[in-house]
C-alpha positions in Angstrom: -58.8 82.1 24.8 -57.9 78.4 25.3 -55.8 77.4 28.6 -52.6 75.8 27.3 -50.3 73.4 29.2 -46.7 73.8 27.7 -43.8 71.5 27.1 -40.8 72.9 25.5 -37.9 70.7 24.0 -34.5 70.9 25.1 -35.3 72.3 28.6 -34.4 70.2 31.8 -37.5 71.8 33.8 -40.1 70.8 31.2 -38.6 67.2 31.1 -39.0 67.0 34.9 -42.5 68.4 34.7 -43.6 65.6 32.2 -42.1 63.1 34.4 -43.6 64.5 37.5 -47.0 64.5 35.8 -46.7 61.0 34.5 -46.6 59.8 38.0 -50.0 61.4 39.1 -53.5 59.8 38.7 -55.4 62.0 36.2 -59.1 61.5 36.4 -59.5 57.5 37.3 -56.6 56.7 35.1 -54.3 54.6 37.1 -50.8 55.9 37.5 -49.0 53.0 35.8 -50.9 53.6 32.6 -49.5 57.1 32.4 -46.1 55.8 33.1 -46.5 52.6 30.5 -47.8 54.8 27.9 -45.5 57.6 28.0 -42.2 55.7 28.6 -39.7 55.8 25.8 -36.7 53.5 25.1 -33.7 54.9 23.7 -33.3 53.4 20.2 -30.3 51.9 18.7 -28.2 54.8 16.9 -30.6 57.5 18.5 -28.6 60.0 20.7 -29.8 61.0 24.1 -31.0 64.5 22.9 -33.1 63.1 20.0 -34.5 60.3 22.6 -35.5 63.3 24.9 -37.2 65.0 22.2 -39.1 62.1 21.2 -40.1 61.4 24.8 -41.6 64.8 25.2 -43.5 64.6 22.1 -44.8 61.2 23.0 -46.0 62.6 26.5 -47.5 65.7 24.7 -49.5 63.6 22.5 -50.7 61.3 25.2 -52.0 64.2 27.3 -54.0 65.6 24.4 -55.7 62.3 23.9 -56.0 61.7 27.5 -57.8 65.1 28.0 -60.1 64.5 24.9 -61.3 61.2 26.9 -61.9 62.9 29.9 -64.6 65.4 28.4 -65.7 66.6 25.0 -66.3 69.9 26.4 -62.7 70.1 27.9 -61.0 73.0 26.3 -57.4 72.2 27.5 -54.8 71.6 25.0 -51.1 70.7 25.4 -49.0 72.9 23.1 -45.4 71.7 22.2 -42.7 74.5 22.1 -39.5 74.1 20.5 -36.9 76.2 18.7 -35.6 73.1 16.8 -36.9 73.1 13.4 -36.9 69.4 12.7 -38.2 68.5 16.2 -41.2 71.0 15.4 -41.8 69.3 12.0 -41.8 66.0 13.5 -44.3 67.1 16.1 -46.8 68.5 13.4 -46.5 65.4 11.3 -47.5 63.2 14.7 -50.7 65.7 14.9 -49.2 67.8 17.8 -49.8 71.6 17.9 -46.1 72.9 17.7 -44.8 76.5 17.8 -41.4 78.1 18.2 -41.3 80.3 21.3 -41.6 83.5 19.2 -44.5 82.3 17.5 -46.3 81.3 20.7 -45.5 84.4 22.5 -46.9 86.4 19.4 -50.1 84.3 19.6 -50.8 85.9 23.3 -52.4 88.9 21.9 -53.8 90.0 25.5 -50.1 90.6 26.5 -48.1 92.1 23.5 -45.5 93.4 25.9 -44.2 89.8 26.4 -42.8 90.1 22.8 -40.3 92.5 24.1 -38.9 89.9 26.5 -38.1 87.4 23.5 -34.2 87.0 23.1 -32.7 87.2 19.7 -31.5 83.7 19.5 -29.9 83.7 16.2 -27.2 86.2 15.5 -27.4 85.8 11.8 -31.3 86.6 11.9 -30.7 89.6 13.9 -28.1 91.5 11.9 -28.9 94.8 10.1 -29.5 93.4 6.5 -28.0 96.4 4.9 -24.9 96.6 7.3 -21.4 96.1 6.1 -19.1 93.9 8.0 -17.3 95.9 10.8 -15.7 93.3 13.1 -13.6 90.0 12.1 -15.0 86.7 12.8 -14.4 85.0 16.3 -12.2 82.2 16.1 -13.8 78.7 17.3 -12.8 77.5 20.9 -10.8 74.6 19.5 -8.6 76.9 17.5 -8.2 79.3 20.6 -7.3 76.6 23.0 -4.5 75.4 20.3 -3.4 78.9 20.1 -3.1 79.5 23.9 -1.3 76.2 24.5 1.3 77.0 21.7 1.6 80.6 22.9 0.1 82.2 19.7 -2.8 83.5 21.8 -2.9 84.6 25.4 -6.0 84.2 27.5 -7.1 86.8 30.0 -10.0 89.2 31.5 -11.3 91.9 29.4 -11.6 95.1 31.2 -13.2 98.1 29.5 -12.3 101.7 30.4 -14.6 104.0 32.3 -13.1 107.0 30.5 -12.7 105.7 27.1 -14.9 103.6 25.2 -12.5 102.8 22.6 -10.0 101.5 25.0 -9.5 98.2 27.0 -7.1 96.1 28.8 -6.9 92.3 28.9 -5.3 91.1 32.2 -3.6 88.0 31.1 -4.0 84.8 33.3 -1.2 82.9 34.5 2.0 83.5 36.5 4.1 85.1 33.9 4.9 88.7 34.6 5.7 89.4 31.0 2.8 90.9 29.0 0.6 90.6 32.1 -1.4 93.6 30.9 -2.3 94.0 27.1 -3.7 97.2 25.9 -6.4 97.2 23.3 -7.4 100.3 21.1 -10.2 100.8 18.8 -13.4 99.3 17.9 -12.0 96.5 15.7 -9.4 95.5 18.2 -12.1 95.4 20.9 -13.8 92.9 18.6 -17.1 92.7 20.4 -15.7 91.8 23.9 -17.8 93.0 26.8 -16.5 94.0 30.3 -15.3 90.8 32.3 -15.5 88.5 29.4 -12.6 86.0 29.1 -11.3 86.5 25.8 -8.2 85.2 23.6 -6.0 88.0 22.3 -3.1 88.1 19.8 -0.2 90.3 20.4 0.4 92.9 17.6 4.0 93.6 16.4 5.9 96.0 18.4 5.8 98.7 15.7 2.1 98.7 16.3 2.1 99.0 20.1 0.5 102.0 21.9 0.6 104.1 24.9 -2.6 104.2 27.3 -4.6 107.1 26.0 -5.1 110.2 27.9 -8.1 111.2 26.3 -11.6 111.1 27.9 -14.0 109.7 25.3 -17.6 108.7 26.0 -20.0 107.1 23.4 -22.7 109.8 23.1 -23.8 109.1 19.5 -27.2 108.2 18.4 -26.6 106.9 15.1 -25.5 103.1 15.6 -24.2 102.9 12.2 -21.7 105.7 12.0 -18.5 103.9 11.9 -16.5 106.4 10.0 -17.0 108.8 12.8 -15.7 106.0 15.2 -12.5 105.7 12.9 -12.1 109.4 13.3 -12.3 109.4 17.1 -9.7 106.4 17.1 -7.1 108.5 15.1 -7.3 111.0 18.2 -5.8 108.2 20.5 -2.8 107.5 18.3 -0.5 110.4 18.8 3.1 110.5 19.0 4.4 109.5 22.6 7.7 108.5 24.1 8.8 104.9 23.4 9.0 104.1 27.0 5.4 104.8 27.4 4.4 102.1 24.7 2.8 98.8 26.1 2.2 95.5 24.7 -0.9 96.0 22.4 -3.2 93.4 21.0 -6.5 92.4 19.5 -9.3 90.2 20.4 -9.4 86.9 18.2 -12.0 85.1 20.2 -14.3 84.8 23.2 -13.4 82.0 25.4 -16.5 82.7 28.1 -19.0 85.4 28.1 -19.6 86.7 31.4 -22.8 88.8 30.5 -25.4 89.7 33.2 -28.5 91.7 33.3 -27.7 95.4 32.7 -29.4 98.4 34.4 -29.9 101.6 32.5 -32.2 103.7 30.4 -33.7 103.5 26.9 -32.3 106.2 24.3 -35.6 106.5 22.3 -34.9 106.7 18.5 -35.8 109.7 16.6 -37.6 107.7 14.0 -41.2 108.0 14.6 -43.0 104.7 15.2 -39.6 103.1 15.3 -39.5 99.8 17.5 -35.7 99.7 17.2 -34.0 101.7 20.0 -30.6 102.0 21.9 -30.5 101.0 25.6 -27.5 102.8 27.6 -26.2 100.9 30.6 -25.8 102.8 33.7 -22.0 101.3 33.8 -20.0 103.0 31.2 -17.7 100.1 30.8 -20.5 98.5 28.9 -21.5 99.3 25.3 -24.9 100.5 24.3 -27.4 97.6 23.4 -30.1 97.5 20.5 -33.2 96.3 21.5 -36.8 96.3 19.9 -39.8 97.4 22.1 -43.1 98.5 21.4 -43.1 100.1 24.9 -40.7 103.0 24.1 -43.0 105.6 25.3 -43.8 104.1 28.7 -40.2 103.2 29.3 -38.7 106.6 28.5 -37.4 108.2 31.5 -37.3 104.8 33.6 -34.6 102.5 34.8 -34.8 99.4 32.9 -33.1 96.0 32.9 -31.9 94.5 29.5 -30.3 91.3 28.8 -27.7 90.9 25.7 -28.4 88.1 23.3 -25.8 88.4 20.8 -23.4 90.6 18.9 -23.4 90.3 15.1 -20.3 91.0 13.0 -22.0 93.8 11.3 -23.6 95.6 14.0 -21.9 98.5 15.9 -23.9 97.5 19.1 -24.8 94.2 20.7 -28.6 92.9 20.5 -30.8 92.2 23.4 -34.1 92.4 24.9 -36.0 94.3 27.5 -36.3 92.2 30.9 -37.8 94.6 33.6 -39.1 98.2 34.6 -37.3 99.2 37.7 -39.0 102.8 38.3 -38.5 106.3 37.5 -35.1 107.9 37.1 -33.9 109.9 40.0 -36.2 108.3 42.7 -34.2 107.3 45.5 -35.6 103.7 45.8 -35.2 103.2 42.2 -31.5 104.3 42.1 -30.5 102.3 45.0 -32.2 99.3 43.8 -30.0 100.0 40.4 -26.8 100.4 42.2 -27.3 97.3 44.2 -28.0 95.2 41.1 -25.3 96.9 39.1 -22.8 95.8 41.8 -24.3 92.4 42.3 -25.0 92.9 46.0 -27.4 90.3 47.3 -30.2 92.5 49.1 -33.2 90.3 49.2 -34.8 89.7 52.8 -33.4 86.9 54.6 -35.4 83.7 53.8 -37.3 81.6 56.5 -34.9 78.9 56.2 -32.0 81.3 57.4 -34.1 82.9 60.0 -35.1 79.7 61.5 -31.4 79.3 62.7 -31.7 82.5 64.9 -31.9 82.0 68.5 -35.2 82.2 70.2 -36.1 85.4 72.2 -35.8 86.5 74.9 -32.2 85.4 74.8 -29.5 85.5 77.8 -26.3 83.9 78.5 -26.7 80.5 79.9 -24.4 78.1 81.9 -23.7 76.0 78.7 -22.5 79.3 76.9 -20.0 79.9 79.6 -18.4 76.6 78.6 -14.7 77.3 77.8 -15.3 81.0 78.1 -14.0 83.7 80.7 -16.2 85.8 82.6 -15.0 89.4 81.8 -18.0 91.2 82.8 -16.2 93.1 85.8 -13.9 94.8 83.4 -14.2 98.5 82.4 -14.7 97.7 78.8 -16.3 100.5 76.4 -16.8 100.8 72.5 -15.9 103.9 70.3 -17.6 104.1 67.1 -19.2 106.7 64.5 -22.4 108.3 65.5 -25.4 106.2 64.8 -23.5 102.8 64.8 -25.7 99.8 66.0 -23.4 97.0 64.5 -20.9 97.4 67.2 -18.1 94.8 66.5 -15.4 95.7 69.1 -14.7 97.2 72.6 -11.7 97.9 74.5 -10.0 97.9 78.0 -7.0 99.2 79.5 -6.0 98.7 83.2 -2.9 98.9 85.2 -1.7 95.3 86.9 -0.3 94.9 90.2 3.2 94.4 88.7 3.1 97.9 87.3 2.5 96.7 83.8 -0.7 97.2 81.6 -3.4 95.0 80.5 -5.1 95.9 77.2 -8.0 93.8 75.9 -9.6 93.8 72.4 -13.1 92.3 72.6 -14.9 91.2 69.4 -18.3 90.2 69.1 -18.7 86.3 68.9 -20.5 86.1 66.0 -19.4 82.4 65.4 -21.2 81.2 68.4 -24.4 82.1 66.8 -23.6 80.9 63.1 -22.8 77.5 63.3 -20.9 75.9 60.3 -22.7 74.7 57.1 -26.5 75.7 58.1 -28.6 78.1 55.9 -27.6 81.2 58.1 -23.9 80.2 57.5 -24.6 79.5 53.8 -26.2 82.9 53.2 -23.6 85.0 55.1 -20.8 83.3 53.2 -22.5 84.2 50.0 -23.2 87.9 50.9 -19.5 88.1 52.3 -19.8 91.6 53.7 -22.0 94.1 54.9 -22.7 97.0 52.4 -22.9 100.5 53.7 -24.9 103.1 51.7 -25.7 106.8 52.5 -29.1 106.1 53.9 -29.2 102.2 54.1 -27.0 99.1 55.4 -27.3 95.8 53.5 -26.6 93.3 56.4 -24.4 90.4 56.0 -26.4 88.7 58.9 -29.9 89.2 60.3 -30.6 92.3 62.2 -31.3 90.3 65.3 -27.7 89.3 65.2 -26.1 92.6 63.7 -28.0 95.2 65.7 -28.8 93.2 69.0 -27.6 89.8 70.2 -23.9 90.2 68.7 -23.7 94.1 69.0 -21.6 95.1 71.9 -24.0 97.6 73.2 -23.5 99.2 76.7 -25.1 97.8 79.8 -26.0 94.5 78.4 -24.2 91.1 78.6 -22.5 89.9 75.4 -20.3 87.0 74.4 -17.0 88.1 72.9 -13.9 86.7 71.7 -11.0 88.5 73.4 -7.5 89.1 72.7 -5.6 90.1 75.7 -2.2 91.7 76.1 0.2 92.5 79.0 2.3 95.5 77.9 4.9 97.7 79.5 4.4 101.2 79.4 6.4 101.5 76.2 3.6 99.5 74.6 5.9 96.4 74.0 4.2 93.1 74.3 5.3 90.8 77.0 2.3 88.2 77.0 -0.7 87.5 74.4 -3.7 85.2 75.3 -6.8 84.6 73.2 -10.0 83.6 75.1 -13.8 83.3 74.5 -15.3 85.7 77.0 -18.5 87.3 78.4 -18.3 91.1 78.7 -20.6 93.9 79.9 -19.7 97.2 78.1 -19.8 100.0 80.4 -20.2 102.8 77.7 -20.9 103.0 73.9 -19.1 106.2 72.7 -18.8 108.2 69.6 -15.3 109.4 68.4 -16.2 112.7 69.2 -17.5 111.7 72.8 -14.2 109.5 73.5 -12.0 112.5 72.4 -13.8 114.9 74.8 -13.1 112.6 77.8 -9.4 112.3 76.8 -9.1 116.0 76.6 -11.3 116.8 79.6 -9.5 118.2 82.5 -12.1 117.4 85.1 -13.1 113.7 84.3 -10.9 111.2 86.0 -13.5 108.0 86.0 -12.5 104.5 85.2 -13.7 104.8 81.5 -11.8 107.9 80.9 -8.7 106.6 82.5 -8.9 103.5 80.4 -9.2 105.7 77.3 -6.1 107.7 78.1 -4.2 104.8 78.8 -5.3 103.3 75.4 -4.5 106.5 73.5 -1.1 107.0 75.0 -0.1 103.2 73.9 -1.7 103.6 70.7 0.4 107.0 69.8 3.4 104.7 70.6 2.3 101.8 68.5 1.6 104.3 65.3 4.9 105.7 65.5 6.7 102.4 65.7 4.6 101.1 62.7 5.5 104.1 60.9 9.3 103.7 61.4 9.1 100.3 60.2 7.6 101.4 56.8 3.8 101.5 57.3 2.2 103.9 54.9 -0.1 106.9 55.9 -2.1 107.4 53.0 -5.2 109.7 52.3 -8.7 109.2 50.7 -11.3 112.0 50.9 -14.3 110.6 52.7 -17.6 112.6 53.0 -20.4 112.7 55.3 -24.0 113.8 54.4 -26.3 115.6 56.7 -29.9 114.5 55.9 -33.2 116.3 56.1 -35.3 114.7 59.0 -38.5 114.6 56.8 -37.5 114.3 53.1 -34.3 112.2 53.9 -32.5 114.5 51.2 -28.8 115.5 52.0 -28.9 119.2 53.1 -25.1 119.5 53.9 -21.8 117.5 52.8 -18.7 117.7 54.5 -15.5 115.9 54.5 -15.1 113.6 57.7 -13.0 114.7 60.6 -10.6 112.4 61.9 -9.8 112.6 65.6 -6.9 110.9 67.9 -9.6 108.4 68.9 -10.2 107.1 65.5 -6.4 106.4 65.3 -6.6 104.9 68.7 -9.2 102.3 67.8 -7.4 101.7 64.5 -3.9 100.8 66.3 -5.5 98.1 68.6 -7.5 96.5 65.7 -4.4 96.4 63.7 -2.4 94.9 66.6 -5.2 92.2 67.2 -5.4 91.4 63.6 -1.7 90.6 63.3 -1.5 88.9 66.7 -4.4 86.6 65.5 -2.8 86.0 62.3 0.5 84.7 63.8 -1.6 82.4 66.2 -3.8 80.7 63.5 -0.7 80.4 61.0 1.1 78.6 63.7 -1.7 76.2 64.3 -2.8 75.8 60.6 0.2 76.8 58.4 -1.7 75.3 55.3 -5.3 76.4 56.2 -5.2 79.9 57.4 -7.1 82.6 56.0 -5.0 85.8 55.6 -5.0 89.1 54.0 -2.2 90.5 52.0 -1.4 93.6 50.3 0.8 93.3 47.3 3.6 95.7 46.5 2.5 98.0 43.3 4.7 97.5 40.2 7.1 100.5 39.7 4.9 101.6 36.7 2.1 102.5 39.0 4.2 105.1 40.7 4.9 106.9 37.4 2.3 109.5 37.7 3.1 110.1 41.5 6.9 110.5 40.8 6.2 113.0 37.8 3.6 115.1 39.8 6.1 115.5 42.8 8.9 116.3 40.3 6.7 119.1 38.9 6.8 120.8 42.3 10.5 120.1 42.7 9.9 117.1 45.1 11.5 113.7 45.0 9.4 110.6 45.8 11.3 107.3 46.1 9.4 104.1 45.7 11.8 101.4 45.9 10.4 100.3 49.1 7.3 101.0 51.3 9.7 102.7 54.0 11.4 104.9 51.3 8.0 105.8 50.0 6.6 106.6 53.6 9.9 108.8 54.3 9.4 110.4 51.0 5.8 111.5 51.6 6.9 112.7 55.3 9.5 115.0 53.7 7.2 116.3 50.9 6.4 119.5 52.4 5.9 123.0 51.2 5.3 125.9 53.6 3.6 127.8 51.0 1.1 125.0 49.8 0.2 123.0 53.1 -2.5 120.8 51.3 0.3 119.6 48.9 1.4 116.8 51.2 -2.3 115.6 51.3 -2.8 115.5 47.6 0.6 113.5 47.3 -1.0 111.1 49.8 -4.2 110.9 47.8 -2.5 110.4 44.6 -0.1 107.7 46.2 -3.4 106.0 47.4 -4.4 105.6 43.8 -1.1 103.9 42.9 -1.9 101.1 45.4 -2.8 97.5 44.7 -6.1 95.9 45.8 -5.5 94.0 49.4 -7.0 90.5 49.1 -7.8 87.7 51.1 -6.0 84.4 50.5 -5.5 80.9 52.0 -1.9 80.3 53.5 -1.6 76.8 51.9 -2.0 78.3 48.4 0.6 81.2 48.3 4.0 81.9 49.6 3.8 85.8 49.6 2.0 86.8 53.0 3.4 90.5 53.1 1.2 93.2 53.8 2.7 96.3 51.8 0.6 99.1 53.4 1.0 98.0 57.0 4.7 96.9 56.6 3.6 93.6 58.4 4.9 90.2 57.2 1.3 88.6 58.2 -1.9 89.9 58.7 -5.7 88.8 58.7 -9.2 90.1 59.7 -10.4 89.2 62.9 -12.1 92.4 64.5 -15.2 92.8 62.4 -17.2 89.6 62.2 -20.7 91.2 62.3 -20.0 92.6 58.7 -17.3 90.4 57.4 -17.5 86.7 56.7 -13.8 86.6 56.6 -13.8 87.3 60.3 -15.9 84.4 61.2 -13.7 82.0 59.5 -10.8 83.2 61.5 -12.8 83.1 64.8 -13.5 79.5 64.0 -9.7 79.0 63.3 -8.6 80.7 66.4 -11.3 79.0 68.5 -10.0 75.6 67.4 -6.4 76.7 67.9 -7.1 77.5 71.5 -9.4 74.5 72.2 -12.6 76.5 72.6 -14.4 74.8 69.6 -14.1 71.7 67.2 -12.9 71.8 63.8 -15.0 70.5 60.8 -13.8 69.3 57.1 -14.2 72.4 55.2 -12.1 74.7 57.7 -9.1 72.4 56.8 -9.9 72.3 53.1 -7.4 74.5 51.5 -9.2 74.4 48.0 -12.4 75.2 49.4 -11.0 78.0 51.5 -9.4 79.3 48.3 -12.7 79.4 46.6 -14.3 81.1 49.5 -11.5 83.7 49.2 -12.3 84.4 45.9 -16.0 85.1 46.5 -15.1 87.3 49.5 -12.6 89.4 47.4 -15.5 89.8 45.0 -17.9 90.8 47.4 -15.5 93.2 49.2 -14.7 95.1 45.9 -18.2 95.1 44.8 -19.4 96.6 48.5 -16.8 99.3 47.7 -18.0 100.3 44.3 -21.6 100.3 45.5 -20.8 102.7 48.3 -19.0 105.0 46.1 -22.0 104.9 43.7 -24.3 105.7 46.8 -22.0 108.7 47.7 -22.1 109.9 44.1 -26.0 109.7 43.8 -26.4 111.6 47.1 -23.7 114.2 45.8 -26.0 114.8 42.8 -29.1 115.1 45.0 -27.3 117.6 47.3 -26.1 119.8 44.4 -29.7 119.6 42.6 -31.1 121.4 45.7 -28.1 123.9 45.8 -27.9 125.0 42.4 -24.6 126.5 41.4 -21.5 126.6 43.3 -18.1 128.1 42.6 -15.3 126.3 44.7 -11.4 126.0 44.9 -10.1 122.8 43.6 -6.6 121.3 42.8 -5.8 119.3 39.7 -5.3 115.7 40.2 -4.7 114.5 36.7 -4.3 116.1 33.4 -5.7 114.4 30.2 -5.3 115.4 26.5 -8.8 117.1 26.5 -9.5 117.7 30.2 -8.1 118.2 33.8 -9.5 115.9 36.8 -9.9 117.9 39.9 -10.4 117.5 43.6 -12.7 120.0 45.9 -11.2 119.6 49.3 -14.4 121.1 50.7 -16.8 118.6 49.5 -14.3 115.8 48.9 -15.6 115.7 45.4 -13.7 114.7 42.3 -14.9 115.7 38.8 -13.6 116.4 35.2 -13.4 119.8 33.5 -13.6 119.2 29.6 -12.1 121.7 27.1 -13.7 120.3 24.0 -17.4 120.5 23.8 -20.0 119.8 21.0 -20.8 122.8 18.7 -18.1 125.0 20.1 -14.9 126.0 18.4 -12.1 123.6 19.5 -9.3 125.5 21.6 -5.5 125.1 21.0 -4.5 121.9 23.2 -0.9 120.9 23.7 -0.6 117.8 26.0 2.8 116.8 27.5 2.9 113.4 29.0 6.5 113.6 30.5 5.8 116.6 33.0 2.8 116.1 32.7 0.9 119.3 31.4 -1.7 120.5 29.2 -1.5 123.8 27.6 -4.8 125.5 26.6 -4.2 128.8 24.4 -1.6 130.3 26.5 -2.1 128.9 29.9 -0.4 125.8 31.2 -1.9 123.4 33.6 0.1 121.1 36.1 -0.8 118.5 38.7 -1.6 120.1 41.9 -2.2 123.4 40.4 -5.0 125.3 42.2 -8.1 126.3 40.1 -11.6 127.5 40.6 -14.5 125.7 39.1 -18.2 126.0 38.9 -20.1 123.0 40.1 -23.7 122.2 38.8 -25.8 119.3 38.3 -26.5 118.9 34.6 -29.8 117.3 34.1 -30.3 118.0 30.4 -29.3 114.4 30.0 -31.7 112.2 32.0 -29.6 109.2 30.9 -26.8 110.2 32.8 -27.2 113.1 35.2 -23.8 114.1 36.2 -22.2 116.9 38.2 -20.6 119.3 35.5 -17.4 121.3 36.3 -16.5 124.3 34.3 -13.3 126.5 34.8 -13.9 129.9 36.2 -10.1 130.6 37.0 -7.8 131.1 35.7 -9.5 133.3 33.2 -8.9 131.8 29.5 -10.9 133.4 27.0 -13.5 131.3 25.1 -13.1 128.4 27.9 -13.5 130.0 31.3 -16.9 130.9 32.7 -17.1 134.6 33.3 -17.4 135.4 37.0 -20.5 137.3 36.4 -22.3 134.7 34.8 -21.1 131.6 37.0 -24.3 131.8 39.0 -26.5 131.1 35.9 -28.5 127.7 36.4 -28.4 125.5 33.2 -31.2 123.6 34.7 -33.3 126.7 35.6 -35.6 126.3 32.5 -36.4 122.9 33.5 -37.3 124.1 37.1 -39.4 126.8 35.8 -41.5 124.4 33.6 -42.0 122.0 36.7 -43.1 124.8 38.7 -45.5 125.8 36.3 -47.0 122.2 36.0 -47.4 122.2 39.6 
């Protein structure tokens, strides 16, 4: 096979390659000959693109002729690759071997798998020949821009639903509160938009407005052209609803910006033998299935793969794409972890040498230079309190009595900004990552391990650099003085929450560390009480902890996390430090402070909470955070002690996302959940880049460090906040995905379990339940394939779901069967079925609730072994 050097038209890298090669000496030919003979002037009337194409053809021809002169036996040949038809014709006329990209790749017969990686460049060429037009044509960008300017169309971000593939919302850009969120229902109104695309929508007349659907619908069909079935499913969405429930409804008329990315998932192999056309099912349920052509279907079946979208023709039910990469076997822990990191766009490659070059040389110790503008607090009885196994210790505390009878309380935070200086590669990489991501068995650090687990970690009995916030308080936790200083500390103990609680509760321990902890705990209780009186919310979200097998690292137990007084103690002082620092940096940098706010939810967010409470004869007021907090405190039932926790879990779901922002770009600083007029993040710089910026601002404010241009550029700070908000959100989603995967592993080994659960939501065809024992949430469906449909009556006002003669309300207690359903490798999932109350034809009989639907598969694997 001949070796081919390739130059591809309309590609910047190839033009650079030609230019670079033209400057080198080939075989005795002087460099200036290459430049002189391949240089091309732009001709009159010739545009820049045509001139570049001609230049590449001249270079390709020159190299071919030059290589022939070098040796008659030389087998090297320059091949010209272009997808421009006219450019290819001209190349052939000029005697240059020319191919399209597809033609060239198909000629590489020794590597047939490369054909799978070819993109479908032309939508027209990739349409199904026999297919009828399903979608309306997208309007051109010029018309969309005119329509948006005139108010005919609205621009926004398309957000697909996880629960219903036939529904989406568009979050409208701009300051207007009217029509902020628009509902889209049905394939034709979604019109080929994909999650996170920037779209233009047209509002439908009010008589066509709909309410958000309460139906859970997943796209499970294999027949990609069965549009009639889709229309039948769409009719299920359109049921009679109260007029108050109707929301602004629209349809997508055009795409302003595609935000496609490579998608992870699995191949759904076609039932047609020898077929090369298959459907790919993404791991993210918000992404539609993608049609790809591959000759490796048998190899890729049962594997996690990456696919890229190329286009979406009007007469295709699904978009077209091509195979990119094989990640590994489904269910393998390394593969599944890689998938969730890629799906949530978590930067997780090893730190580059350029980044690592800015780390301090080891062995490291505090020098006289380090102590400049820094207080020596190594004599103080400082200690840290963290979860078990924590190695990136950000914070430590101390409390001591002063000679005047008051108390001195200090929060000491790792001085990460001392090691990460503005603008270098280490700083840029930390800013890009934005946050540390905590998975069940893995931590993706924001900063290299030398800093996160060693030099910045406030471990006990070693000297460490810190940034300290120190208050003088009276015994009623009233702040008399506040000061900030860079410091050097030496922690006297690294405790877990349980160890700290044991010390506080012990009747025999009275050492300095224990005395300090008791002082802190007493003050924290007063601070918390005062905060709640001001309207701070105490919400709830079930968190779980896995106990892993020491050898296999598989989960062997799953428990909800136990919260102690010491958890609250640490939290109160972290909140106080963050508020104190926020006030200080805003005083000094009114236009450039990096702050954090929590917007108040719109009243519509609380509808489900108010209705749920009403169904239990309770009233929840939501006009202010204070009234909500008071209502939740009063919402108690002696016969149903878990009710208050359920209400707080539901209230958490009503909240908006807290966000970082630049003070000079916003007027609303209020933090709704904490009932604080101003707030920031200062206390976790090892795992949050926002805190590093806040440390730099505070250091400048107290004269401990110098400023730099980007620190006081509010536009650059606003851009940074946008990235930090995105990274923080993705880190949360990745963490949840990791918990979900490990929960699957746990139930895979446990088999079938029956547990008590409480209903969190009712849908038209399902109930969503929470199992307190495992902190696990899941959906119990009442309509299944190939089974008679039960009589379902859904009432959105109460809300309730009547199945035959049994009525379900939110917070009702039920019993469910939990099992890992491995029958579909594509989406292995925790399946829940109703055990109690008993409904004939719906509930699983008690005597069969221990049958394992995966038992045949287990027996088969056992026989194979």
